[in-house]
MARLO-961488 format. One record per residue: x, y, z of N, C-alpha, C in turn. Coordinates in steps of 0.05 Angstrom, whole numbers, plus 5000, padded with zeros to 4 digits. Layout:
BEGIN
XYZXYZXYZ;...
//
This chain:
BEGIN
443042624411441342624441440442794451;438642734459437542924485439743014505;438843234507441443354540439643184562;441343344583439943214606437143534615;437543764599435243844612433143894593;433243694568431243564549429343254556;431043194581430042924596426542934593;426242644598422142684609422842624636;424142574650424142544677425742694696;426442964693427943104705426043304713;426843544735424543674745422943884725;425943894696425744024689424244014652;424643744648423543624632421243634616;420743584584417943654572415943534592;415543234597413243244609412543294637;414543314651412643504668412243784665;413643964648411944214643410144184641;409143934614406743954609404544044632;405243894658402643834676402244064687;404144304675403444654689401744744677;399544604655396944704649395444734666;395644634688394144454717393844734736;396844874738396845064748396045354742;396645544757396045874756398145934747;397946204730400146284730401946424750;400846464777402846524790404346294804;402646064811404145794819406445714799;405545724768408145684756410445804761;410046074775412246194770413946124797;412645974817414045904845417545804836;418245744866421045694861421245294846;422845294841423344994840422544874857;423544844886423044654903418844644899;418344834900414844914903413544774881;414944824856414044734832414044474828;416944324845415344014844412943894864;412844054886410543914901408143964886;407844134867405944214862405344054827;407243914821407143774799406743504804;407543354834407543094842404143174852;403243344859400643394875398143354847;400043454824397643444803398443114802;400443044791400342694782398542564800;399642564831398642354852394542474838;393642694835391242714824390042564801;392542614779391142544757391942224763;393742114783393641824779389941744796;390841864809387441764828385041714813;385441924791382141964777382241774757;385641714742385241524725384241164742;385641144763385240924778382140884791;380541114798378341114802376041124775;376941284757375641234739375840874725;377740804718376940504714375540334737;376340444760375040214783371040214774;370940444767367740524767366740364733;368840284713368740194695368339974698;369639854722369339554734367839464757;366339714758364139584781362939374774;361439384748359139084742360538854755;362838834756364438614752364538574790;364838814799366638764820364138654846;366338414867365738334880363638434905;364838704911363938884922364039114918;361239174900361139474892359539704911;358739604932357739754954361039814968;363139734962364839874975366040024947;367239904933367939984901367040244905;365240254890363240514878362940794897;362940804923361441054932364641074945;366840904944370041074950370641164923;370741054898371041174873370241464864;367341384880366341674872367441904888;367741784914369642034934372342164918;374041914918376542014910376842184875;374442114868374342184837373042584840;372142484858370342844871373043034875;374642894901377042934916379243074883;379342794875381842964856380743244835;377943184829377043464816377743644823;375743654854376644014858378743984868;380843844873383743914878385844044852;384343914823385443944804384444264791;382244334798380944584800381544744818;382744744850383144914863385845024848;387244764835390544854833390145174809;388145074796387445224768386745494774;385445494803383345744808386245924831;387745844832390645974837390045974880;387545774879387845804911390045574930;390645554945392445504967393145304959;395645224951396944864942396344684965;397344924993398444785017395244505027;392944775029391044665033389244485015;390244494982389544264966390444004969;393444024976395043804978393943625005;393143775021391543635054389643545042;387743645028384943505022385543235006;387443264987388143014971389142724990;391142875002393142645034390042505056;387742835054386142665068385242555051;384542505036382542325018383142065019;386642055008387141815011388041685040;388041905053387941585086385541605085;382341695083380641635083380041365064;381641365038380641115018381540865043;384640905048385840655055384740575079;383640725099381840685124379340555115;377940605096375740505077376040215070;378340245049378439955046379539745062;381339745085381739555104380239535124;378339665126375939645141373339505133;372439615111370039505098370439325088;372939225074372238885059373438695080;372338475076373938255090376338185083;377538375087380738225070382838245100;384137955115385038085138387338155137;388238175108391938215107392438475093;390038645090389838885070391139095094;391039115113392639265127395539355127;397239085120399839115124400639145090;398639255070398739275038401739575038;403439485025405239695020404639945008;402139935000400140144991400740315014;399340225046400040495065402940655071;404240475051407740755056407240985041;404940935021405041195012404541465015;402941355046401141655058403741735076;404941645085407541795109409241975087;410041935072412341995057410442205038;407742255025407442385012405642555024;405242475054404542855074405542945076;408542795086409943015105411843175083;412243125056412843125026410943395019;408043385013407143565006405443705030;405343645055403643855066404943945088;407543725098409943915119410443615138;411643645165411643405173409743405201;408443625207405943625230403543555220;402543635201400143495188401043315179;403743125168403342905156402842715183;404642885213403742635226400742645243;398742855236396142885252395042645225;395642575198394042395179395042165191;398242215185398541885193398541735214;398941865244397541705263394741585268;392741795263390341645255390141385247;391541405221391241145203393940945207;395340975234396640735239395040665263;393540805283391740675302389940475287;389440585272385740385255387340155241;390040235228390939965217391939775243;393439975253395339705275393939725309;391339745313389239695333386939545320;385439825313383239765306381639485282;383539485267384039345247384339055265;386338915268386738645280384538605305;384038825318382338815338379538675339;379338765309375938675289376038475292;377638285285378238005271378437735305;379737955322380237855342377137815360;376438035366373338025378370737955360;371338015327368637925316369037705290;371737615295372337395274372937135281;372736875273373536675276376436535272;377936715267380336635260381736475273;384336265262384736145287387336175305;387436105323390236395339392636485327;393136205316396236315292395936435270;393736435259393636675252393036875254;391136915275390237145296393137295305;394437165319397237275318399037375300;398437155276400537415257399437525244;396837635246395237825245397038065247;396438125281396738275297400038345292;401538125277403838265288404738465260;403538305234403438475209402438735216;399838785225397938995228400739185250;401039155271402639225292405139375267;406239155262408739265246408839465223;406039525209405539595185405339845206;404039905221402940175232406040355241;407740085258410440245258412040315248;412340185222414040215199412740485178;410540495182409140775180409741065195;409940905216411141215228413641205233;415140985217418840915211419041145177;416541085173417341235146416441575147;414041695161414241915168417342055187;417941845214420741985217422841985192;423041835186425841865154424242075143;421642135137422042315117422142605132;421242615155421442865173424242945174;426242775182428442745182429742905154;428842735128430442805109428643115102;426343215106425843475098426543705123;426843615145428243695161431743825150;432543585147435343675128434643825104;433443905094432643965059432144275074;430344285084429344535104432244795109;433844595126435744725135437344825116;438844585095439644625070438244845055;436144895047435045125035435745335046;435045395082435045595094438045685091;440745545097443145575093444045705061;442345665047442745635021442245915013;439545985021438746185015440046455033;440646435055442546505061444846595059;445846455033449046495028448546604998;445246494995445746664969444946934977;443247064992443247255001445247415003;447347315016449447415030451347395003;451647324983451847314965451547504941;448847554943447347774929448047994937;447748114962449048294982451648394971;453548224977456248254966456548274938;455748174925455248284902453948564888;452348614905451848934905452949034907;454849004936456349184945458449164927;459548904913462348994896461749084870;459649124857458849224830458249524842;456949664864456949874875459150084874;461849844888463649924890464950124869;465249824851466549824827465349964812;462650044807462050234784462750604802;461650574824463550844838466050904838;468150774823470050834815471450994796;473251224803473051324780475551114765;476550944778479050794765477550634745;478550484726477750294707477949954720;476649884721475849604730474749394709;476149254704475748974687476348704701;474948594686475048284692474648064670;476947954657476347784631477647454644;476547284631477047014632478846984609;480346734604483346604591482946724563;479646714552480346884521480047074523;479447214531479747564533477547614538;475047434537472647564542471447704562;470047904567470048074590467547964600;468247914633466847834657465348094664;466848244674464648484687467548734679;465648994672466649224666465649484681;466449734694465449884704465250094680;463350234695462250464666466150664658;467150654680469750834675471450674653;471150434653472350184632470450214611;468950274606467950304582467250504569;467150784585468751024572471151034563;473750894571475650814557475850614538;473750464535473750344501472750544482;471450654501469950824475471550954468;472751144472474851254470477851204468;478450924468481550794463480150594428;478650514438477650404409474850454394;473750644401471750704383468850564388;468050374404466250194406466250164434;463450114444462349994468462749784475;464049674494463549364499461449224524;461148984527459248834536460048614546;458648504562459948264582459448004560;462047794558460947704539462847704512;464248014506465448054484468347974485;469748014469472447964472474348234467;476048264482478248494472480448364461;480048214441481948054430480748094398;482148204375481048224354483748304334;483048254309484348374284485548624290;483448764293484549104291486749194305;487549284285490449454304490549604327;488349654333489249804359488149634383;486849374373487149174392490449044398;492049024382493348904368495448844407;495549134413497349214437496349084461;493149104459491749004480492048664476;492448544451492948264450495748184464;497948334454500248274464499748234502;498648474512498948454539497648244548;495448204543493547844550495847684549;496947704524498547374528501047354541;501947624551504347584561503347504595;500347614601499247574636498447364629;497647164609496846924608499346704609;501146864606503546644612505246724637;503546814665503546894690505447204693;505347354677507147564682504747834687;506047924709504348224709504948484699;504248554686504348804671503349064673;504349234675504449494684505349704656;503449974658504350134634503150364636;503150524627502050754618501350854594;498150944588496851034562496251254560;498651444544497951704547497051754519;495451514499495051664469492251794472;490951724489487951814495487352124477;486152084466485052454450482852544472;484552684487482652954510483653154506;481953284522482053604528482553664557;484353644569487753694571488253364562;490453314550490852974552491852944582;490052644578491052424603492352164595;493652154630495751944628493451764642;494251474643493351354649494850994657;495350994686496850784689495250464686;496250294677494550034670496349874686;494949714703495549454711494749234713;495849084690494148824687495648534705;494348424711494848144724493147894724;494547714723492547364726491447244752;489747254747488447224776488546834780;489346724796488946434801487246304815;486846154807484145914829485045824853;484145664865484545524900486745314884;486845224870489245024855492445114850;491845354849493445564834493945614804;491645554790491945584759491445764756;492145874735490346134722487346044714;486546274720482746214707482246504703;484146704700482747024696484347194693;484347384686485847604683484347894700;485148094711484948284708486148624706;484348694706484849034689484149194698;486549394721485649624727487249844720;486450064716487450284707486050574726;488150744727487550974742488951284732;487751404736488351744718490051794734;493751844728495351954741495452144720;494652374708495452664705496152784712;494552844738495953074756497652914776;498852744782499952604792502852624774;502152594745506052634732505852914746;503753014743504753294738506053424756;503953364778505153424807508353394818;508753134796511453014801512853214785;513353224768513953404748514953674765;512953724770512954034787514753984811;515153764830515853704851519853614839;519653544819522453524805524153794796;521953944787522654254780523354384811;520854384822521754554848524154374868;525254204869526953964883529254174877;529954134840532254234822532754534833;530654694833530654894837531255004867;530854784888531454904919534154714912;535654564899537954474897540354674897;538754824872540254984862541255314879;538055354894538655564907540755474933;539855184942541055114967544155124969;545055104939547955024926548655364927;547355484915548355744921548455814942;546255824963546455864983549455775006;549955614996552355454997555055594990;554355564968557155744957556756024973;555156114978555156424988556456365014;555356145035556756175048560456075055;560855905031563655875031564556125018;563956245002565056625000564856785027;562956695044562756835063564756775077;565656575088567256455107570156575090;570056565064572856685054573856935061;571457025058571757365064571557465085;570757245107571257335136573957285138;575157045129578256995142579657215126;579657285093581257565087581157855093;577957855116577558075121579958135148;579257835170581057875189583657945178;584557805160588257765150588358185142;586358275133586958495122585858735144;584958555160585058815188587658765201;589658515206591958525212593258685193;593858685167595358905150593759205158;592359285159591459585167591859625188;593259405211594159505241596059505237;597959345219600859445211601659635200;599859705176600759905155600060205186;597060175192597260375217599860525226;601260235250603960235256605560285236;605960325225607860355210608060695202;606660705198605361045196605861255206;605361115235605561265263609061475269;610361095267612461095268614661215252;613861215227614761455193614261695214;612061745227611462055231612862115246;613261875270614661945290618361895295;618561835265621161815263623562105273;625362015266628162225273628862325252;629662235229630462315214630562565212;629462795218629563045209630763155235;631463005255633963125267636863065260;636762885250639462775236639762975202;637663025196638163335185639163485187;638763605215639463825230642163835224;642963625240645063545251647263595228;646363445212648063405183647763795166;645463975168646064145169647764365181;647464245212650464355229653664395218;653964115213657263995207657564135185;655764185156656364295136656664565144;654764705168655164955167658765035178;659164835194661764975206663864785187;663364695166665764415152668264505145;668964905151671164945148673164935174;671365045192672664965220671864735242;671064465221669564335240671264245271;673664315263674464155290674364355315;674664615309674864735331671964765339;670064735319667264765327666864495338;668164335335667264025349668264045391;670864155385671464145409671364435433;670564705411669464965420667664905429;665865045420663065015410661164835421;659564965440658264735463656064555451;655364685420653164495409655264275393;656964375385659564145375659864015395;660564145415661163815429658763655443;656663755434654363525442652863405422;655163415389653863295372655063035368;657162955376657362605365655862495387;655262545417654262505438650862435425;649462605409647862565401647662505375;649662425356649062265333649462015331;650461975361650461595375647961465374;646761715398644161665409641661645380;642161835360639761885337640461575326;643061475317643461305307642061025306;643060985336640860755352638360775350;637861075359634861035357633560945329;634761065308634461015273635260665272;636760565284635760275278634160105293;633860165314631260075333628960185318;628160345303625460465277626160225257;629060275247628360075221628059845229;628859645250629059385261625859365276;623859575274621559545286620159595255;620659735240619359815223620059435194;622359375199622359175177620458855185;620458955220618558755238614958765225;614259025228612159065212611458975187;613359025172613558925140613358685143;615158505151614458135152612058095162;610858345177607958165187606358285164;606858425151605158535118604958265105;607758225104608657995079606957825090;606857655107606157465118603357445113;601857695126598857715107598157705091;599657855074598757825047599957555033;601757415039602257145035599656985042;597857005072596456875077593256935055;592757165060591157285030592057024999;593657105001594156994974593656654980;594456594991594656384998591156274996;590456395003586756285013585856364981;586356604980584856614943586356344928;588956384931589356094910589055844909;588155794940586255614947582755534944;581955804938579655804919579655754897;580955894885581555844862582155534855;584455474872585055234857581554944859;580954954880578754774881575854934863;577055204855574755274837574255254812;577055084801577055104765575854944761;575554854741573654734711575254434721;574354304733575653964731572053824725;574353534726571753334729569853304740;567153254745565353214766566153044795;567852834781568952554810572652574795;574752684817577052574815578352424834;581252374829581752244857582252474872;581852444903582052674917583952564945;586352704952586552634974586152705001;583852565016582752715036583752885057;585852715070586852855089588253135078;588053265053589853455042586853645042;585253545035581653725029581453825052;581853595086581153725102582653885114;584653945116586754125117587254395096;585654375077585254575058582354755073;581054595083578654655094578354755122;581254695142581454865167583255075147;583955035131586655345137584455545121;582455545114580755735110578955895133;579655655154578355785175580555775197;583155835185585055865212584356075225;585056315217584956665221581956615249;580356565233578056535260578456325280;580256135282579255925293581956055315;584356215308586456305317585056485337;583856725328582256945342580856875367;579856665350578156525379579256395391;580956275396582256125417581655835416;580555665384580155455387581655315381;582755055393584854895399584354675372;585454555353585054425327586554165336;584953945332586853695334586253495311;587853425301587953265274588652985282;586152795280587552485277586552365252;588252235246587352225209589351915202;588251795197588951505178589951535156;591651355149593451305122591751185101;589551455080587751345063589151405039;588851205024589451344992587951544985;588351644952586551884947583751644931;581251714940579751644923577951844913;575951654893575251884877572651914886;571552224887570252334897568652634890;567852754887567153004879568853274897;570753344890571653604912570153784925;568353894900567454204913565554024937;563853854929561353774945563253684970;565953514980566053564998567153765015;568453904997569254145019568054345021;565454295012562354475014561854365044;561654145050561353995075562054065091;565553945089567354105114567254345122;566854635097565754835109564454895121;561654815112559854885129560054705165;560954485159560954355189563654485201;564954565200568254765214566354985225;564655055202562955315215560755345237;560955095224557555065249558954975271;560854905275562954785300563555095310;564855195298566355445311563555725321;561655625315559255805326558055675343;558455345352557755285374560055275398;561555395400563655355409564655665413;563555945391563656165407561256195428;559156025419555956085442555955995463;559055815468559955585499560655755501;561055705539562755885559564555665564;565455565549568455435556570055525557;573255505569575455555562576855405545;576555165546577755025521576154895498;577155015488574554985462576354835442;575354645434576354435421575254375396;575954305368574954245347576853945340;576153695338577353435327576953375304;578953325283578153185261578752915265;577952735256577052475245577452375226;579552225206579052065188580051755186;578051645184578851365188578251185163;579050905161577650835135576350555151;574050445147571750335153572650035142;571049755152571849545146570149495117;567649655110566849625096567249675061;569849825063570449945036569950135039;569250325061567950665069570450755080;570051115075571351215091569351415108;571051485137569851605150571151795166;569652055151569852395174568252465192;569952525216567952545241568852835239;567353045246568753295252567353385290;568653375304567653375333567853665347;566353715360567653905379565153965412;566654065433565454095449564754375465;562254445447561154655451558554695456;556254755457554154765457552154565468;552254355440551354085441548154225429;546953985421543753955416542853865421;540253955434538153855448536753645442;535653395454534553095432532553305408;530853365419528353455401528953545378;531153805373532753845350534553665337;535153495347537453315332536453095316;533253065313531752925287531053075263;531553415273530253525254533353755245;535953625246538253845243538253785207;537153615192538553625160535253685151;533553785158531453945145532354135137;530554215112530154495103529554675119;530954935123529555145137530555125171;530454935176532254825212533854935206;534255225226536655275245536755345273;538255325284538255445310539855705309;540855745295541855995294541356305287;540556445307539756735296539456835275;542256825261541756965238542656715214;540956415217541656235193539956175182;540656075160538356075140536655805140;538055535154537555355148537855135123;540155245101540755155083543454995076;545055085106547554875103547154605104;546054535131546354295132544454095112;542254205109540854065089541554095062;543854205053544554205026546954045020;549253995053550253805054549553585059;547053535066546153205073545153095044;544653285026544153254993546353164977;549053344988551453294974552853094983;551552895007553252775009551452425006;548552445000547052254997547852284961;549152524946549352534920552352364921;553252234931555652164931556651934947;552751754941552851524955553051444982;553951744999554851745030552551835041;552851875065551851965086552552035111;551052365114551452485133549552475161;550952445189549552505206550252605238;549052545262549752755277549052635303;550652625322550552515344550852735362;549752755392549852985415549252865439;550252825451549052735483547552875494;546753195489546053385497546553755497;544653825504546254145510549154095530;550754295519553254305539556054105532;555153885515556553625520557753635484;556853795473557853735447557253645424;558453635403556653485374558153305364;557453095352559252965326558252955307;559053095276557853035254559452785237;557752545218559952485210558652485180;561252365163560152315135562352035136;561351865122561051615107560851635083;562751635069563551605036565251225024;563651245006565051104992568551004985;570050814993572550854979573350794955;573050984937572850764910576350934895;577350734894580850864879581250854857;578450734840579250764801575450734800;576050924772573750934767572250714754;569550584765568150354749568050314718;569250064715569250004691566250074671;
//
């Protein structure tokens, strides 16, 4: 069965295409709407040629040959001229105006020349307004239709009224028919004009929409072609709809062949099986993202490919889009950034450890200063001791041992010897007590150094990264490491602890954070002019199974512009600071699934650093 495109009656049918033989080559390439007008003009001309040729053949039997003959010859000449003009690439509009004018003249001539009273109301008169509007336009069609309407609707019945002898009743009927025919001709013209205007508006809108669509398509194609990313669109069968040059280059390198619109990426080739698997997943509504590092290039490239379904207005899948991007440099940058971050963490951790060791050495140094003072005092007392006087008194007694009684009673030196020995003994006892006191001071100082070293060794021992730790005890250990510094600086320490069971955490990281916060609080208090220097340590349990540690001081405080930068790497407000302490402390808190934050009401109003940690008492199973 013939399809619609091969129908004889469609605008592209075989019969109508045969009419193009009367058109010049440029007219054959006209738009479909104009080509339809040209073909209709040819059909009208051919029809008029046929009718008038038959009319000439029947002229011997015609009752009015003087009317039929000239009219037929006129129409034959006009239609032949029209067909010739179309073949010679003349203006189709003028040719159509010539044919319509000939048709109008023929209608007027037939109605006025023949003695047929009702010829003016024949249905053939309705062809003129319809054909004229379609072929030459509404304005020219009106100027062709209006004179014919006046002739047929006014002059034709007036002729029979003035010159005829028709009965009055038939004459009235003639006027009614002729005037109605003229009105209907104008009505047909009006309907065709409105229809043509609607078609013109639709055509303008369609052309504007097509122009906008072509411009948008051109911009889209330009955008797709100018990007270095892979862009490809496929239908439900995996056939290529559009692919930019980057996608074509990728397929050439990946599959070893060119791709063209209409080709399918699905085949039995083993290299296409992965793409087929991906397309099958996408056709089931999934979005697939993968990295392809199998391209053989120098240097090797890594492509990030994203394949997603395309949904229509009804929500049904209508196709697939593929986007790809070269992420080689980004992956290298991420790798370098990871290495840099790891190096930074190591450096920061070493800086934090150095700060802990510095604090430890500072406390040990303060204790050693006390030991040095005590040793100096003991040395001075030993040098100033009266032990030598006791030796001389003993030698004096030994010299007079044979007459010791007479020496003590009669010799002036012997008489003073007992009181001298008593005073000397008392002084030696006082020296002994002073030396014992200094010895106790030395013992206490050495015990403090021993406890600091032992505590550091305890916290630095090799152990599991996460262990059960009693937080209050760990805070006290951190305070003991700073005890001498706090005591010498006149800093009052206040503890506000809640009863919290041991929790799982990394004791080294938390100790490092606490030592750093206590050191910063001590510096903030030393830089302030307050007499009541105070540090408050709070330990509390939060309702959401978390534990909170707060280190508050009433020191110099933090200005608002510095508050947001406290944990930034390299930022410090201390003259000799390096900006690693708080940064590594914040990282350590994050590594323990916690947070480290800071609050301050402003300069001179102190600061509060808060550590929030998860309260886990058992290892996760």
